All heavy atoms as an XYZ file, in Angstrom:
1018
protein
N      84.538    113.258     88.092
C      85.380    112.366     87.281
C      84.895    110.926     87.297
O      84.467    110.312     88.403
C      86.725    112.430     87.597
C      87.522    113.857     87.634
S      88.149    114.581     86.214
C      89.232    113.298     85.560
N      84.866    110.181     86.337
C      84.372    108.818     86.274
C      84.927    107.966     87.188
O      84.136    107.056     87.705
C      84.603    108.395     84.790
N      86.317    107.969     87.561
C      86.939    106.950     88.451
C      87.268    107.538     89.792
O      88.132    107.040     90.580
C      88.091    106.312     87.766
C      87.819    105.566     86.513
C      89.010    104.954     85.874
C      86.749    104.458     86.785
N      86.713    108.667     90.114
C      86.868    109.387     91.453
C      86.542    108.319     92.553
O      85.509    107.648     92.467
C      86.061    110.583     91.673
N      87.498    108.168     93.480
C      87.182    107.225     94.612
C      87.917    105.888     94.346
O      88.085    105.131     95.303
N      88.564    105.723     93.115
C      89.186    104.491     92.922
C      90.657    104.646     93.275
O      91.328    105.740     92.926
C      89.197    104.136     91.551
C      89.886    102.813     90.996
C      89.024    101.522     91.537
C      89.977    102.641     89.527
N      91.277    103.843     94.037
C      92.602    103.882     94.626
C      93.439    102.912     93.919
O      93.189    101.749     94.033
C      92.690    103.752     96.152
C      91.780    104.807     96.912
N      92.202    106.104     96.992
C      90.492    104.671     97.447
C      91.241    106.682     97.734
N      90.176    105.900     97.772
N      94.430    103.351     93.251
C      95.351    102.461     92.447
C      96.846    102.678     93.044
O      97.264    103.684     93.322
C      95.307    102.928     90.961
C      96.269    102.086     90.187
C      93.935    102.787     90.414
N      97.493    101.469     93.122
C      98.916    101.525     93.369
C      99.658    100.978     92.197
O      99.211     99.881     91.642
C      99.251    100.657     94.642
C     100.826    100.499     94.764
C      98.779    101.277     95.924
N     100.666    101.753     91.681
C     101.240    101.255     90.452
C     102.808    100.935     90.881
O     103.511    101.851     91.369
C     101.325    102.377     89.452
C     102.232    102.120     88.170
C     102.521    103.471     87.384
O     101.659    104.435     87.452
O     103.642    103.467     86.804
N     103.280     99.734     90.544
C     104.520     99.403     90.630
C     104.981     98.954     89.203
O     105.049     97.724     88.962
C     104.682     98.269     91.671
C     106.216     97.790     91.847
C     107.196     98.729     92.315
C     106.170     96.539     92.791
N     105.154     99.910     88.321
C     105.528     99.679     86.917
C     106.361    100.784     86.426
O     106.342    101.894     86.957
C     104.309     99.525     86.184
N     107.266    100.415     85.412
C     108.174    101.453     84.796
C     108.214    101.184     83.354
O     107.666    100.201     82.776
C     109.416    101.324     85.470
C     110.068    100.231     85.212
C     111.509    100.064     85.972
O     111.862    101.081     86.648
O     112.422     99.322     85.663
N     108.644    102.143     82.610
C     108.746    102.147     81.200
C     107.503    102.665     80.629
O     107.074    103.789     80.977
N     106.643    102.004     79.829
C     105.608    102.414     79.181
C     104.221    101.769     79.449
O     103.411    102.441     79.846
C     105.874    102.530     77.731
C     107.036    103.477     77.316
C     104.625    103.057     76.857
C     107.526    103.505     75.770
N     104.264    100.629     79.223
C     102.888     99.830     79.359
C     102.205    100.096     80.625
O     101.032    100.490     80.719
C     103.049     98.351     79.040
N     102.759     99.652     81.881
C     102.070     99.867     83.097
C     101.839    101.296     83.371
O     100.736    101.629     83.848
N     102.747    102.298     83.283
C     102.649    103.538     83.637
C     101.431    104.150     82.647
O     100.689    105.006     83.201
C     103.985    104.263     83.270
C     104.953    103.201     83.706
C     104.337    101.996     83.217
N     101.359    103.661     81.407
C     100.299    104.307     80.574
C      98.911    103.780     81.040
O      98.028    104.566     81.167
C     100.568    103.922     79.135
C      99.521    104.471     78.269
C      99.648    105.837     77.988
C      98.481    103.761     77.808
C      98.549    106.585     77.170
C      97.370    104.381     76.988
C      97.431    105.756     76.720
O      96.486    106.264     75.945
N      98.849    102.587     81.415
C      97.454    101.971     81.969
C      97.041    102.817     83.244
O      95.853    103.211     83.221
C      97.595    100.600     82.377
N      98.166    103.142     84.093
C      97.688    103.868     85.347
C      97.517    105.320     84.980
O      96.656    105.994     85.666
C      98.844    103.672     86.374
N      98.015    105.859     83.987
C      97.838    107.322     83.511
C      96.452    107.393     83.073
O      95.804    108.498     83.496
C      98.847    107.625     82.431
C      98.514    109.054     81.789
C      99.172    109.109     80.560
C      98.852    110.479     79.675
N      98.312    111.568     80.307
N      95.907    106.545     82.213
C      94.558    106.532     81.806
C      93.679    106.605     82.913
O      92.733    107.419     83.038
C      94.245    105.433     80.740
C      92.738    105.301     80.508
C      95.115    105.508     79.544
N      93.853    105.612     83.989
C      93.053    105.764     85.138
C      93.100    107.045     85.935
O      91.973    107.539     86.334
C      93.356    104.545     85.984
C      93.165    103.129     85.398
C      93.721    102.085     86.448
C      91.848    102.826     85.104
N      94.307    107.578     86.092
C      94.510    108.856     86.756
C      93.843    109.959     85.967
O      93.104    110.785     86.579
C      96.000    109.127     86.817
N      93.924    109.872     84.595
C      93.193    110.940     83.914
C      91.662    110.981     83.968
O      90.994    111.890     83.879
C      93.666    110.827     82.391
C      95.052    111.217     82.154
O      95.587    111.802     82.994
O      95.626    110.974     81.039
N      91.106    109.808     84.498
C      89.737    109.702     84.585
C      89.417    109.755     85.990
O      88.132    109.514     86.300
C      89.300    108.256     84.050
C      89.252    108.049     82.426
C      89.027    106.578     82.043
C      88.358    109.067     81.800
N      90.251    110.224     86.866
C      89.949    110.583     88.256
C      90.435    109.716     89.387
O      90.178    110.014     90.520
N      90.938    108.580     89.096
C      91.416    107.638     90.081
C      92.758    108.219     90.696
O      93.357    109.034     90.153
C      91.885    106.208     89.399
N      92.750    107.908     91.937
C      93.861    108.432     92.783
C      95.059    107.338     92.544
O      94.776    106.063     92.914
C      93.696    108.411     94.212
C      94.958    108.777     95.018
C      94.752    108.562     96.414
O      94.379    107.465     97.000
O      95.016    109.595     97.361
N      96.110    107.676     91.860
C      97.259    106.641     91.582
C      98.406    107.033     92.334
O      98.923    108.261     92.371
C      97.578    106.656     89.977
C      98.661    105.663     89.771
C      96.215    106.233     89.315
N      98.904    106.041     92.998
C     100.225    106.303     93.846
C     101.260    105.374     93.124
O     101.090    104.196     93.037
C     100.138    105.855     95.357
C      99.014    106.799     95.926
C     101.458    106.005     95.958
C      98.794    106.436     97.401
N     102.245    105.940     92.464
C     103.303    105.245     91.806
C     104.441    104.948     92.838
O     105.121    105.913     93.362
C     103.807    106.085     90.684
C     104.813    105.449     89.924
C     105.323    106.350     88.699
C     106.347    105.683     87.820
N     105.743    104.660     87.000
N     104.832    103.800     92.894
C     106.033    103.348     93.621
C     107.165    103.327     92.695
O     107.154    102.602     91.649
C     105.827    102.106     94.312
C     104.638    101.971     95.362
C     107.307    101.615     94.989
C     104.363    100.596     95.894
N     108.228    104.086     92.968
C     109.422    104.015     92.164
C     110.538    103.273     93.115
O     110.541    103.520     94.218
C     109.930    105.430     91.781
C     109.049    106.073     90.725
C     109.534    107.409     90.153
O     110.528    107.236     89.320
O     108.995    108.322     90.482
N     111.467    102.690     92.428
C     112.485    101.884     93.142
C     113.834    102.583     93.079
O     114.123    103.178     92.008
C     112.662    100.423     92.508
C     111.311     99.619     92.410
C     111.537     98.354     91.776
C     110.867     99.381     93.983
N     114.494    102.516     94.143
C     115.832    103.155     94.094
C     116.827    102.345     93.331
O     116.531    101.176     93.002
C     116.222    102.962     95.667
C     115.406    101.978     96.368
C     114.243    101.890     95.441
N     117.854    102.849     92.870
C     118.377    104.239     93.249
C     117.900    105.284     92.420
O     117.917    106.494     92.915
C     119.897    104.043     93.021
C     119.880    103.084     91.845
C     118.855    102.179     91.957
N     117.376    105.081     91.220
C     116.998    106.173     90.326
C     115.552    106.303     89.835
O     115.227    107.045     89.034
C     117.832    106.127     89.120
O     117.728    104.947     88.440
N     114.719    105.542     90.391
C     113.310    105.556     90.000
C     113.063    104.980     88.662
O     113.751    104.117     88.231
N     111.899    105.277     88.185
C     111.373    104.767     86.854
C     112.312    104.890     85.745
O     112.956    105.997     85.668
C     110.090    105.422     86.494
C     109.344    104.812     85.359
O     109.952    104.171     84.509
O     108.037    105.035     85.301
N     112.629    103.906     84.990
C     113.672    103.912     83.876
C     113.121    105.031     82.826
O     114.031    105.550     82.104
C     113.828    102.517     83.261
C     112.502    102.155     82.539
C     115.003    102.573     82.273
N     111.872    105.343     82.743
C     111.493    106.166     81.828
C     112.029    107.741     82.147
O     111.920    108.597     81.187
C     109.949    106.348     81.819
N     112.537    107.927     83.352
C     113.062    109.107     83.528
C     114.296    109.442     82.724
O     114.811    110.556     82.601
C     113.393    109.269     85.069
C     112.330    109.376     85.949
C     112.883    109.354     87.480
N     111.713    109.531     88.380
C     111.337    110.720     88.670
N     111.617    111.924     88.182
N     110.225    110.732     89.648
N     114.796    108.327     82.053
C     116.042    108.542     81.182
C     115.557    108.606     79.754
O     116.490    108.792     78.863
C     116.905    107.208     81.393
C     117.269    106.903     82.802
C     117.899    107.976     83.430
O     118.920    108.610     82.991
N     117.545    108.284     84.764
N     114.240    108.509     79.431
C     113.797    108.676     78.072
C     113.597    110.202     77.728
O     113.090    110.938     78.468
C     112.447    107.915     77.861
C     112.349    106.378     78.194
C     111.232    105.797     78.238
C     113.615    105.611     78.430
C     111.074    104.503     78.502
C     113.442    104.373     78.707
C     112.345    103.806     78.660
O     112.219    102.321     79.054
N     113.945    110.318     76.524
C     113.686    111.785     75.926
C     112.387    111.829     75.508
O     111.549    110.848     75.597
N     111.902    112.987     74.849
C     112.843    114.229     74.727
C     113.024    114.982     76.099
O     112.194    114.886     76.965
C     111.976    115.038     73.735
C     110.539    114.641     74.062
C     110.543    113.194     74.504
N     114.109    115.735     76.042
C     114.418    116.657     77.144
C     114.483    118.087     76.537
O     115.039    118.328     75.584
C     115.775    116.248     77.715
C     115.782    114.898     78.238
C     116.233    113.787     77.621
C     115.385    114.692     79.496
C     116.436    112.466     78.068
C     115.524    113.312     80.056
C     115.965    112.326     79.328
N     114.046    119.062     77.426
C     114.142    120.359     77.040
C     115.637    120.768     76.836
O     116.534    120.443     77.530
C     113.710    121.247     78.230
C     112.880    120.214     78.964
C     113.449    118.917     78.668
N     115.881    121.278     75.614
C     117.301    121.799     75.198
C     118.144    120.473     75.075
O     119.478    120.759     75.037
N     117.601    119.404     74.953
C     118.431    118.260     74.696
C     119.449    117.921     76.008
O     120.450    117.244     75.773
C     119.171    118.256     73.398
C     118.291    118.453     72.208
N     117.437    117.514     71.713
C     118.113    119.420     71.494
C     116.698    117.968     70.706
N     117.124    119.142     70.576
N     119.010    118.356     77.140
C     119.868    118.128     78.250
C     119.062    117.175     79.173
O     118.151    117.480     79.872
C     119.957    119.498     79.145
C     120.647    120.687     78.338
C     122.037    120.399     78.084
O     122.790    119.922     79.176
N     122.680    120.841     76.947
N     119.550    115.960     79.204
C     119.014    114.811     79.861
C     118.980    115.274     81.560
O     119.913    115.700     81.925
C     119.916    113.693     79.676
C     120.454    113.846     78.468
C     120.767    115.307     78.400
N     117.736    114.968     82.047
C     117.579    115.276     83.491
C     116.448    114.502     83.906
O     115.347    114.478     83.310
C     117.436    116.746     83.709
C     117.353    117.118     85.147
N     116.273    116.784     86.044
C     118.266    117.631     85.940
C     116.633    117.192     87.289
N     117.772    117.853     87.273
N     116.590    113.704     84.981
C     115.539    112.728     85.480
C     114.231    113.512     85.806
O     113.141    112.815     85.733
C     116.037    112.011     86.622
C     117.177    112.786     87.106
C     117.787    113.584     85.968
N     114.204    114.756     86.118
C     112.988    115.467     86.501
C     112.383    116.180     85.258
O     111.276    116.826     85.289
C     113.225    116.441     87.587
C     113.728    115.872     88.815
C     112.659    115.015     89.502
O     111.399    115.305     89.379
O     113.078    113.847     90.085
N     113.044    116.087     83.995
C     112.405    116.827     82.813
C     112.241    115.944     81.573
O     112.180    116.411     80.532
C     113.492    117.913     82.449
C     113.685    118.974     83.607
C     114.380    120.165     83.129
N     114.986    120.793     84.203
C     116.167    121.210     84.342
N     116.961    121.044     83.380
N     116.547    121.835     85.546
N     112.254    114.564     81.769
C     111.940    113.573     80.719
C     110.516    113.880     80.271
O     109.610    113.691     81.019
C     112.129    112.242     81.217
O     111.484    111.282     80.304
N     110.493    114.237     79.028
C     109.107    114.455     78.345
C     108.241    113.078     78.489
O     107.094    113.102     78.864
N     108.906    111.888     78.267
C     108.170    110.706     78.234
C     107.729    110.363     79.821
O     106.513    110.035     79.890
C     109.116    109.582     77.815
N     108.594    110.582     80.625
C     108.109    110.290     82.045
C     107.205    111.240     82.470
O     105.975    110.888     83.058
C     109.273    110.591     83.024
C     108.961    110.339     84.419
C     108.921    108.973     84.936
C     108.613    111.280     85.286
C     108.479    108.778     86.258
C     108.295    111.147     86.617
C     108.246    109.830     87.052
N     107.268    112.503     82.248
C     106.169    113.424     82.532
C     104.808    113.303     81.978
O     103.784    113.257     82.535
C     106.662    114.891     82.336
C     107.865    115.370     83.171
C     108.274    116.689     82.577
C     107.577    115.444     84.575
N     104.807    112.779     80.618
C     103.552    112.514     80.161
C     103.019    111.251     80.581
O     101.811    111.228     80.879
C     103.916    112.259     78.540
C     102.670    111.575     77.811
C     101.550    112.476     77.603
C     102.662    110.261     77.547
C     100.336    111.889     76.929
C     101.494    109.743     76.933
C     100.339    110.547     76.661
O      99.205    109.978     76.112
N     103.784    110.267     80.907
C     103.166    108.899     81.391
C     102.869    108.948     82.890
O     102.105    108.142     83.282
C     104.328    107.819     81.230
C     104.462    107.408     79.779
C     105.674    106.543     79.694
C     103.298    106.725     79.199
N     103.153    110.034     83.620
C     102.891    109.961     84.950
C     102.112    111.280     85.387
O     102.133    111.700     86.627
C     104.187    109.841     85.774
C     104.743    108.521     85.500
O     104.198    107.551     86.040
N     105.719    108.379     84.661
N     101.442    112.027     84.510
C     100.560    113.146     84.930
C      99.428    112.550     85.854
O      98.873    111.382     85.690
C      99.984    113.737     83.727
O      99.229    112.838     82.942
C     101.021    114.390     82.835
N      99.091    113.397     86.725
C      97.930    113.121     87.663
C      98.290    112.053     88.605
O      97.231    111.454     89.197
C      96.626    112.875     87.006
C      96.124    114.138     86.025
O      96.389    115.133     86.392
N      95.743    113.723     84.855
N      99.509    111.694     88.970
C      99.832    110.753     89.788
C     100.648    111.307     90.959
O     101.234    112.339     90.846
C     100.611    109.584     89.144
C     100.061    108.898     88.072
C     101.003    107.929     87.549
C     100.550    107.032     86.315
N     101.579    106.214     85.682
N     100.635    110.662     92.113
C     101.515    110.878     93.296
C     102.612    109.789     93.102
O     102.243    108.688     92.698
C     100.834    110.821     94.466
C      99.656    111.845     94.671
C      98.902    111.566     95.851
O      99.515    111.363     97.058
N      97.567    111.739     95.809
N     103.839    109.993     93.519
C     104.803    109.091     93.433
C     105.754    109.142     94.743
O     105.815    110.200     95.395
C     105.648    109.102     92.170
O     106.472    110.279     92.242
N     106.336    107.939     95.017
C     107.257    107.882     96.068
C     108.394    106.890     95.701
O     108.123    105.921     95.104
C     106.648    107.576     97.483
C     106.083    106.152     97.590
C     106.532    105.476     98.841
C     104.581    106.308     97.585
N     109.521    107.133     96.248
C     110.682    106.288     96.131
C     110.582    105.281     97.320
O     110.564    105.696     98.440
C     111.968    106.972     96.083
C     113.251    106.194     95.676
C     113.089    105.800     94.158
C     114.406    107.047     95.822
N     110.455    104.006     97.051
C     110.252    103.011     98.155
C     111.248    101.843     97.918
O     111.025    101.198     96.924
C     108.743    102.628     98.089
C     108.225    101.910     99.235
C     108.659    102.406    100.752
C     106.848    101.408     99.197
N     112.026    101.510     98.870
C     112.949    100.404     98.711
C     112.185     99.093     99.204
O     112.135     98.711    100.352
C     114.248    100.632     99.585
C     115.243     99.555     99.264
O     115.017     98.550     98.629
O     116.400     99.783     99.708
N     111.703     98.302     98.303
C     110.980     97.128     98.537
C     111.843     95.848     98.871
O     111.477     94.800     99.189
C     110.028     96.746     97.386
C     108.826     97.796     97.359
C     108.129     97.435     96.026
C     107.995     97.947     98.437
N     113.284     96.279     98.869
C     114.203     95.196     99.415
C     114.373     95.181    100.776
O     115.096     94.398    101.284
C     115.535     95.323     98.532
C     115.423     94.923     97.102
O     114.496     94.031     96.842
O     116.118     95.484     96.310
N     113.794     96.105    101.467
C     113.914     96.202    102.860
C     112.623     95.846    103.575
O     111.570     96.026    102.930
C     114.280     97.654    103.492
O     113.190     98.531    103.177
C     115.598     98.173    102.797
N     112.705     95.448    104.830
C     111.467     94.909    105.536
C     110.521     96.175    105.792
O     109.308     96.083    105.576
C     111.765     94.352    106.895
C     112.450     92.867    106.746
C     112.822     92.408    108.115
C     111.537     91.944    106.108
N     111.168     97.265    105.992
C     110.272     98.588    106.251
C     109.552     98.905    105.004
O     108.451     99.364    104.902
C     111.214     99.699    106.766
C     110.536    100.938    107.053
C     109.455    100.995    108.074
O     109.247     99.934    108.849
O     108.601    101.961    108.237
N     110.309     98.804    103.797
C     109.778     99.121    102.532
C     108.692     98.165    102.176
O     107.632     98.685    101.638
N     108.747     96.933    102.484
C     107.727     96.044    102.178
C     106.548     96.186    103.120
O     105.391     96.173    102.645
C     108.214     94.479    102.487
C     109.302     94.123    101.398
C     110.119     92.863    101.884
O     109.549     92.230    102.638
N     111.200     92.725    101.252
N     106.772     96.605    104.305
C     105.621     96.955    105.202
C     104.935     98.172    104.720
O     103.656     98.204    104.703
C     106.125     97.243    106.561
C     105.046     97.532    107.602
C     105.537     97.926    108.963
N     106.178     99.328    108.917
C     105.523    100.441    108.761
N     104.062    100.364    108.771
N     106.048    101.621    108.761
N     105.587     99.249    104.192
C     105.093    100.432    103.689
C     104.190    100.077    102.490
O     103.082    100.601    102.191
C     105.960    101.479    103.512
C     106.606    102.173    104.756
C     107.819    102.990    104.480
C     105.556    103.035    105.454
N     104.781     99.261    101.608
C     104.094     98.738    100.477
C     102.833     98.097    100.652
O     101.838     98.354    100.126
N     102.764     97.164    101.703
C     101.676     96.480    101.967
C     100.569     97.350    102.641
O      99.377     97.346    102.458
C     101.841     95.377    102.977
C     102.503     94.066    102.359
C     102.589     92.989    103.268
N     103.436     93.185    104.410
C     104.771     92.981    104.551
N     105.341     92.579    103.420
N     105.501     93.181    105.600
N     100.997     98.411    103.389
C     100.092     99.587    103.896
C      99.395    100.233    102.750
O      98.288    100.531    102.835
C     100.926    100.464    104.782
O     101.384     99.693    105.807
C      99.968    101.549    105.401
N     100.246    100.690    101.746
C      99.593    101.387    100.591
C      98.627    100.405     99.894
O      97.448    100.865     99.635
C     100.633    101.603     99.574
C     101.508    102.828     99.865
C     102.688    102.927     98.744
C     100.749    104.119     99.914
N      98.916     99.087     99.810
C      98.003     98.247     98.944
C      96.798     97.891    100.040
O      95.709     97.527     99.354
C      98.736     96.943     98.658
C      99.872     97.180     97.563
C     100.744     95.829     97.475
C      99.089     97.345     96.248
N      97.019     97.988    101.281
C      95.692     97.771    102.119
C      94.606     98.796    101.841
O      93.479     98.539    102.117
C      96.111     97.862    103.613
N      94.950     99.980    101.254
C      93.924    100.920    100.986
C      93.658    101.030     99.570
O      92.896    102.021     99.046
C      94.426    102.288    101.513
C      94.715    102.316    102.935
N      93.715    102.229    103.992
C      95.891    102.258    103.690
C      94.267    102.196    105.090
N      95.443    102.093    105.029
N      94.197    100.126     98.772
C      93.997    100.161     97.248
C      92.840     99.351     96.795
O      92.521     98.211     97.243
C      95.315     99.749     96.561
N      92.346     99.740     95.590
C      91.318     98.838     94.983
C      92.048     98.085     93.827
O      91.631     96.975     93.430
C      90.205     99.628     94.271
C      89.545    100.589     95.287
O      88.884     99.892     96.304
O      89.525    101.789     95.216
N      93.046     98.566     93.318
C      93.798     97.988     92.101
C      95.219     98.171     92.250
O      95.788     99.225     92.703
C      93.342     98.789     90.825
C      93.873     98.406     89.515
C      93.559     96.945     89.106
C      93.313     99.323     88.434
N      95.935     97.061     91.893
C      97.461     97.082     91.894
C      97.880     96.791     90.497
O      97.625     95.683     89.903
C      97.986     95.996     92.851
C      99.473     95.990     93.052
C     100.268     96.957     92.811
C      99.904     94.624     93.396
C     101.622     96.701     93.025
C     101.304     94.452     93.617
C     102.165     95.447     93.352
N      98.648     97.681     89.965
C      99.325     97.541     88.576
C     100.783     97.250     88.731
O     101.494     98.011     89.314
C      98.928     98.794     87.713
C      97.428     98.931     87.423
C      99.647     98.489     86.257
C      97.133    100.206     86.707
N     101.203     96.209     88.117
C     102.595     95.715     88.309
C     103.275     95.262     87.186
O     102.512     94.703     86.263
C     102.929     94.824     89.445
C     102.333     93.502     89.344
C     103.194     92.444     88.786
O     104.405     92.656     88.598
O     102.610     91.520     88.288
N     104.557     95.396     86.959
C     105.222     94.712     85.742
C     106.461     94.010     86.124
O     107.402     94.207     85.377
C     105.436     95.825     84.689
C     106.432     96.913     85.189
O     106.910     96.957     86.255
O     106.773     97.763     84.315
N     106.662     93.541     87.308
C     107.895     92.914     87.765
C     108.113     91.555     87.203
O     107.140     90.850     86.938
C     108.009     92.769     89.279
C     107.586     94.072     90.066
C     108.499     95.172     89.990
N     109.437     95.363     88.757
C     110.369     96.166     88.536
N     110.715     97.066     89.447
N     110.994     96.134     87.473
N     109.326     91.159     87.101
C     109.569     89.728     86.545
C     109.042     88.649     87.452
O     108.939     88.970     88.664
C     111.085     89.750     86.328
C     111.554     90.878     87.086
C     110.437     91.929     87.354
N     108.986     87.344     86.916
C     108.503     86.254     87.767
C     109.296     86.198     89.088
O     110.491     86.224     88.951
C     108.659     85.106     86.833
C     108.386     85.664     85.482
C     109.184     87.032     85.549
N     108.640     86.003     90.213
C     109.221     85.753     91.511
C     109.641     86.959     92.182
O     109.857     86.953     93.445
N     109.722     88.118     91.468
C     110.130     89.343     92.227
C     109.177     89.641     93.340
O     109.676     90.037     94.380
C     110.245     90.513     91.245
C     111.059     91.593     91.597
C     112.368     91.840     91.350
C     110.585     92.703     92.330
N     112.733     93.062     92.003
C     111.673     93.611     92.593
C     109.287     93.158     92.905
C     111.432     94.805     93.278
C     109.109     94.358     93.516
C     110.298     95.114     93.800
N     107.941     89.728     93.016
C     106.952     90.164     94.058
C     106.882     89.061     95.181
O     106.749     89.390     96.331
C     105.607     90.241     93.434
C     105.299     91.535     92.435
C     104.063     91.439     91.791
C     105.484     92.797     93.278
N     106.993     87.893     94.912
C     106.846     86.806     95.924
C     107.994     86.866     96.806
O     107.772     86.698     98.019
C     106.863     85.439     95.203
N     109.232     87.253     96.326
C     110.345     87.365     97.175
C     110.223     88.378     98.185
O     110.850     88.446     99.251
C     111.637     87.462     96.397
N     109.319     89.468     97.986
C     109.061     90.544     98.786
C     107.729     90.363     99.451
O     107.210     91.397    100.015
C     109.176     91.727     98.104
C     110.595     92.039     97.583
C     110.845     92.789     96.264
N     112.107     93.014     95.908
C     112.754     91.980     95.245
N     112.178     90.993     94.774
N     114.142     92.199     95.006
N     107.175     89.267     99.403
C     105.734     89.134    100.001
C     104.738     90.004     99.503
O     103.733     90.478    100.209
C     105.854     89.135    101.537
C     106.942     88.294    102.032
N     106.928     87.029    102.129
C     108.120     88.728    102.609
C     108.032     86.403    102.708
N     108.773     87.597    103.037
N     104.681     90.306     98.120
C     103.852     91.238     97.522
C     103.067     90.554     96.277
O     102.580     91.215     95.528
C     104.521     92.532     97.125
C     104.911     93.345     98.208
C     105.860     94.431     97.604
C     103.953     93.980     99.105
N     103.210     89.308     96.309
C     102.489     88.519     95.201
C     101.114     88.391     95.437
O     100.659     88.528     96.440
C     103.250     87.220     95.034
C     103.107     86.276     96.396
O     103.495     86.737     97.454
O     102.627     85.132     96.420
N     100.376     88.115     94.335
C      98.877     87.920     94.433
C      98.295     86.900     95.478
O      97.480     87.430     96.336
C      98.297     87.682     93.089
C      96.809     87.720     93.088
C      96.124     88.942     93.185
C      96.026     86.590     93.038
C      94.735     88.950     93.282
C      94.680     86.552     93.100
C      93.934     87.755     93.237
O      92.664     87.913     93.223
N      98.691     85.832     95.605
C      98.233     84.978     96.737
C      98.517     85.433     98.144
O      97.561     85.457     99.035
C      99.075     83.513     96.571
C      99.409     83.583     95.111
C      99.763     85.081     94.765
N      99.616     86.049     98.437
C      99.766     86.786     99.671
C      98.939     87.995     99.905
O      98.251     88.067    101.027
C     101.258     87.245     99.794
O     102.123     86.041     99.619
C     101.583     87.764    101.162
N      98.857     88.884     98.854
C      98.080     90.039     99.002
C      96.568     89.669     99.081
O      95.753     90.305     99.810
C      98.303     90.893     97.790
C      99.718     91.462     97.711
C      99.724     92.301     96.460
C      99.808     92.440     98.970
N      96.188     88.670     98.252
C      94.700     88.262     98.337
C      94.221     87.797     99.681
O      93.117     87.950    100.127
C      94.449     87.197     97.345
C      92.981     86.810     96.989
C      92.744     85.858     96.218
O      93.524     84.810     96.081
N      91.626     85.805     95.440
N      95.043     87.034    100.444
C      94.875     86.682    101.852
C      94.428     87.857    102.769
O      93.584     87.791    103.523
C      95.927     85.815    102.438
C      96.038     84.511    101.789
C      97.333     83.742    102.481
O      98.000     84.314    103.190
N      97.470     82.588    102.020
N      95.248     88.929    102.585
C      94.992     90.098    103.437
C      94.025     91.078    102.947
O      93.274     91.769    103.761
C      96.377     90.750    103.535
C      97.426     90.043    104.346
C      98.695     90.787    104.368
N      99.662     90.002    105.166
C     100.989     90.010    104.944
N     101.446     90.667    103.901
N     101.666     89.301    105.449
N      93.839     91.117    101.557
C      92.986     92.032    100.910
C      92.036     91.300     99.749
O      92.572     91.577     98.677
C      93.750     93.272    100.409
C      94.806     93.773    101.284
N      94.421     94.333    102.466
C      96.163     93.806    101.248
C      95.656     94.788    103.101
N      96.567     94.352    102.281
N      91.214     90.562    100.092
C      90.520     89.731     99.197
C      89.837     90.508     97.897
O      89.602     89.991     96.904
C      89.472     88.898     99.855
C      89.405     89.539    101.309
C      90.627     90.487    101.483
N      89.470     91.831     98.216
C      88.948     92.557     97.158
C      89.849     93.286     96.188
O      89.577     93.837     95.244
C      87.814     93.701     97.818
N      91.150     93.184     96.513
C      92.288     93.788     95.741
C      92.330     93.272     94.337
O      92.369     92.021     94.256
C      93.536     93.789     96.448
C      94.671     94.360     95.701
C      94.592     95.897     95.488
C      96.185     94.050     96.347
N      92.202     93.911     93.302
C      92.447     93.570     91.912
C      93.835     93.750     91.518
O      94.288     94.980     91.774
C      91.422     94.216     90.938
C      91.695     93.887     89.580
C      89.910     93.904     91.300
N      94.466     92.807     90.904
C      95.822     92.970     90.516
C      95.993     92.696     89.005
O      95.568     91.687     88.498
C      96.787     91.876     91.230
C      98.255     91.976     91.071
S      99.058     91.052     92.260
C     100.769     91.050     91.643
N      96.633     93.637     88.397
C      96.866     93.690     86.901
C      98.378     93.414     86.758
O      99.117     94.368     87.134
C      96.389     94.914     86.270
C      96.723     94.802     84.734
C      94.899     95.079     86.568
N      98.897     92.355     86.057
C     100.149     92.169     85.723
C     100.404     92.475     84.284
O      99.874     91.812     83.440
C     100.613     90.785     86.116
O     100.550     90.664     87.531
N     101.344     93.435     83.951
C     101.565     93.817     82.671
C     103.098     93.482     82.480
O     103.959     94.284     82.060
C     101.343     95.325     82.305
C      99.804     95.687     82.474
C      99.731     97.219     82.403
C      99.156     95.069     81.253
N     103.523     92.193     82.589
C     104.762     91.692     82.449
C     105.035     91.458     81.057
O     104.118     91.028     80.297
C     104.971     90.585     83.328
O     104.093     89.448     82.956
C     104.796     90.808     84.773
N     106.285     91.425     80.653
C     106.673     91.277     79.281
C     106.428     89.749     78.792
O     106.080     89.568     77.663
C     108.129     91.490     79.087
C     108.517     92.961     79.273
C     110.077     93.222     79.262
N     110.320     94.566     79.334
C     110.529     95.367     80.397
N     110.570     94.676     81.524
N     110.751     96.556     80.556
N     106.689     88.837     79.675
C     106.455     87.420     79.397
C     105.495     86.677     80.294
O     105.689     85.508     80.481
C     107.804     86.613     79.065
C     108.678     87.406     78.030
C     109.700     88.298     78.406
C     108.302     87.194     76.733
C     110.468     88.943     77.374
C     109.123     87.750     75.659
C     110.065     88.550     76.128
N     104.763     87.323     81.178
C     103.941     86.572     82.060
C     104.559     86.347     83.287
O     105.733     86.856     83.567
N     104.007     85.539     84.196
C     104.548     85.331     85.500
C     105.187     83.950     85.632
O     105.595     83.465     86.598
C     103.548     85.506     86.672
C     103.124     86.964     86.931
C     104.449     87.648     87.477
O     105.162     87.090     88.273
N     104.471     88.907     87.216
N     105.096     83.151     84.584
C     105.702     81.856     84.629
C     106.582     81.655     83.406
O     106.414     82.344     82.411
C     104.478     80.691     84.640
O     103.779     80.953     83.428
C     103.767     80.900     85.757
């Protein structure tokens, strides 16, 4: 696969960020998706659903956007969750995120902080209105 050996951490929900990571996963990158509590990616609520019965594990949109990925529910509002997030990012080549301005900085996961620890890490922000 073209991107075998590329390690990606995705902290994005909805469509844009997950789709970008899906393309990379489909090309062979290892993608680890971080979902936030309490209910994970908002796309789990998007249809279509088999039999029109909404269920977070059966969302057609979520399943399509997250094929070939691994995922975990990680509470980045806790110190332990932040530590685990930084551990995942220490082994990543690429970080895809879509959080609002200030969200990552409040959790010590912003680009300036991560760059000090992992200068080769590439960060892609797919935010609705940028970081400022």
